[in-house]
N, C-alpha and C positions, 0 to 999 in steps of 0.2 A: 644526480638526477632526482633522487627522492626529495632533496631540499627544494628543488624547483617545483616539484609536484606539491609539496607542502605549502609553498607560497601561493600557488595557483588555487589551492583549496581554501584560501582564507575567506572566500565568499562563493556562493553558488553562481553568481553572475560572472565572476572572473573565470571560474573553471569552464563554464559553458562557452564564454567568449573565446577562450583559448582553443577549445575543441573545434569551434566553427572555423577559426583561422587556420588551424592545422589541416582540417579537412579540405579547405580551399587551396592551401599550398599543395597538398597531395594531388588534388584534381588537376591543378595547373601543371604540375610536374608530369603527370601521366599524359596530359594533352600535348605537351611540348616534346616529350621523348620521341626520338633519340637526338634532338637538336644538340650539337656539340657545345653550345653555350651553357647548357645545363650543368656540365661538369664543374663549372666554377662555383656552383651553389650546392654541390653535394654535401659539403660539411654542414652547412646551415640546415638543409633539408633533413639530414640524418639526425641532427641534434634535436630539432623541434619534434620530429617523429619519435625519437627515443623517449622524450618526456611524455608525449601523448600516449605511447604504448605503456609506459610505466604507470601512468594515471589509470589506464584501463586495467592493468594487471593488479593494481591495488584494490580493485572492486571485485570482491569475492562473491560467493554464492548468495542468491537473494534470500536465503534463510537467515533470519536474525540470530537464531541460536548458534548456527555455524559461525556467523560473523563474530560473535562475542568471543568464541574460542580463538578465532584467527587474530583477534586484536592483541592477544598475548605475544604474537610473533610478528607484528607489523613492522617492527624495526629491523627484522631480518630479511625484508624484501631485498633481493639483490639489486645493486645499483649498476651492474654491468649491463651492456647493451648487446649481450650475446643472443643467439637464436633462442626463442622461447622453448622450454621443454614441456613435455606432456605432464599436466598437473593431475595428481591423484584426486578423486572426488573428496570433497570436504566432508568430514564426519559430522553427523548431527548430534547436537547436545541439548539435553533438557535444560531449559532456563533455570529450573530449580537447582540444578547442580553447578551453576556458574558461581564462582567465588567473586562476588562483586567488590569485596574489599581488596582482593588481589588485583582485580581488573583496574580499579581506581588507582592503585599504587603504580601499576605498570603504565597507565596513561599519564600520570603525573611525571614519570621519568622519561617518557617518550619525547624525542625532539620533533616528532612528526604529528603533533596533535591535530592539525587541520585535516590531514589525511584520514586519521581515525574518525574524527567527528563527521566529516563529509560522508565517509563510507557508511557509518551507522545511520546517518540521516537518510541516505538513499534506500537502505534496506527497510527501515521503518516506513518510509513513504510507500514502498511497494506493498508491504504488509497492510498498511492503512487503506490503500486503494482497493485491495481485495476485500477488506472488511466492510467498506462503504458499499461496494457492489453487492455484497450479501445482505446488507441492511442499510438503506439510505437514511435512516433516522440517526445515524452515527455522525452526522455533519458536525456536531459539537466537538468530536474528537479531531476531525479534520481542521477545524478552526483553531483548536488548541495547538495542534502541530504547526500550523502556519505561524503562530505567535513565536514558537521556539525558533523556527527558521528565520524570522525577521530579526530576532535577537542575535542569531549567529551571523547574519549578514552585516551587522553593524561593526564599526571599528571596535576592536576588543583586545584586552590583554590576556595573559595566561589564566588569571583567576576567572575572567568572564567566559573563557573557553571551557574551563572546568565546570562552571555553572551550567553551561549549555549541555555538556555531557551528562551531568547529574539529572537535568530535566529530561533528556532523552531516555536515560535508563528508567526513570520514574514513569515516563509516558509509555515505554514499552511494557512495563509491568501492568499498567492500567489497560493496555490493549489485551494482554493475556487474560486479565480478569473479565473484560468485556466479552471475550470469546467464550467464556464459561458462564455467562450470565443466564443463558437459557436453562442451564441446570438449576440455578438458584430460583428461577421462576417456575420450576416444575414442568418445563416443556421438554420435548424430545429432540429438538434440533434448532439450529440457527434459522432455518427456514420458518418454523413456527414463530420464533421470536420476532423475526422481521415483520410478519403479518400482524402479530400482536402489537408491536410498537406502532405500526401504521394505523391501527384501529384505535389506539388510545387517544384520550383527550384530557384536558384539565378537569379537576374536580370530580373524578370518579371515586366511588366508594370502593372499599375492599371487595365487596360482593360483586360489583360491576367488573372490576379487574379480573376476578376469577371467571366470571361469565365470558368475558372477552377472550380469555385464554382458550376456553372450550370452543368458542366461535372460530378462532384461528385454526385450531386442530381439526375441527370437523370440516371447515371449508377446504383446507388443503387435501383432506382425505376424499372429499366429494369430487374435487377437480381431478384427483388421481384416478378415482374409480370411473369417472366418465371419460378418462383417457383423452383429454384435450392435448393432442400432440403438439409440443412446443415448436417442432420444426415446421408445422403447418400454419402456425399463427401469423407469420409474416406474409405468407402468400395467399391466405384464404381469409377474406374479410368475414365470411360467414362463421368461421371458427372463432374469430375474435369476438364477434357479436354474441355468439353463444356463451363464451366464457364470461364476458362482461355481464350478460343477463343472469347467469348462474350466480355470480358473485353478488350482484344487487339483490337477487331473490333471497339468497342465504342471509345476507346482512339485515334485510328488512324483517326476516322471520325470527332472527335470533339475537340481534343486538338489543341491549336494554332500552326499551322505548322511553323510559324516563330520562335517559341521558343523550339520546340521539334522535333528532328530528329528521324528516325526509331529506332536507338539503344536506345535512351532515352525513347521512348514510350514502348519498350519491357521491359526495366528495371522497369519503373513505373508500368506496367501491372503486372509484377511478384511480386512487393512489395504489390500492392493492393490485389492480389489473396492470397498471403501468410498471410496477415493480416486478411482477411475475413475468411480464413480457420482456423487460430489459434484462433481468437476471437470467432468464432462460435463453436469450438469444444474443446478448451483447458480446461483441467482439468475436462472434462465431463459435465461442466455447461456452456452453451453458453453465451458469453457476449452480443451478438446480437441475437435476436430471429426473 
């Protein structure tokens, strides 16, 4: 069964197509039950479902740190189709404690490289989506990840799969560094970093950059002090207008006049408001509280 899963994971398109087919088969099976003619197809339905379930079982916790530890044992995934047992919660591991040399060696020996690669890609994609939601200026990371995915979806041999894995490990390390960038910039949170990044523009002096960091910090503090309730933004146009006005007022007063003309300030104010609105309300779960 795991051999079949590995073949299906040769590309993202093949895996998703199979999932759609199986879900359609299962829906038809439920719709026709208990027609006696179904029993003739029980073996086929059981087989495709077993492969589907094993594909889902190979997808572990969304935490990349946990995934890397689980990759050590990926070849031990049971191939029997017995009833699923209750899984213990996967332990969390600090990426800095992962032995990447050992992990690479284990990957090279694994006969299920596509399963491992696809699994890691899914977890990194989940991590990246959360990172972009917290800071929309990280689109360059998203574009770089898409390039890795495109390489994976091409016809490839074992050496090319290994290169994809190396690229994924390097990309994951870069994501970790990006999540700590606010500290290197002397800021207190990723929230401040996002506003700082949105306010930046080309050809800023070092002094301008430092001034913009203070603008970002003070603006977020002011919005918090004035208690613009995020849960009221969607339903109350007046609250939205008040927040927009406060952002524009603050940027006009404090952004370096030599670097920002009125049009630029209005554009930056709109970008900051849009981010605070979407990050605070997107998906029903605020990114910023």
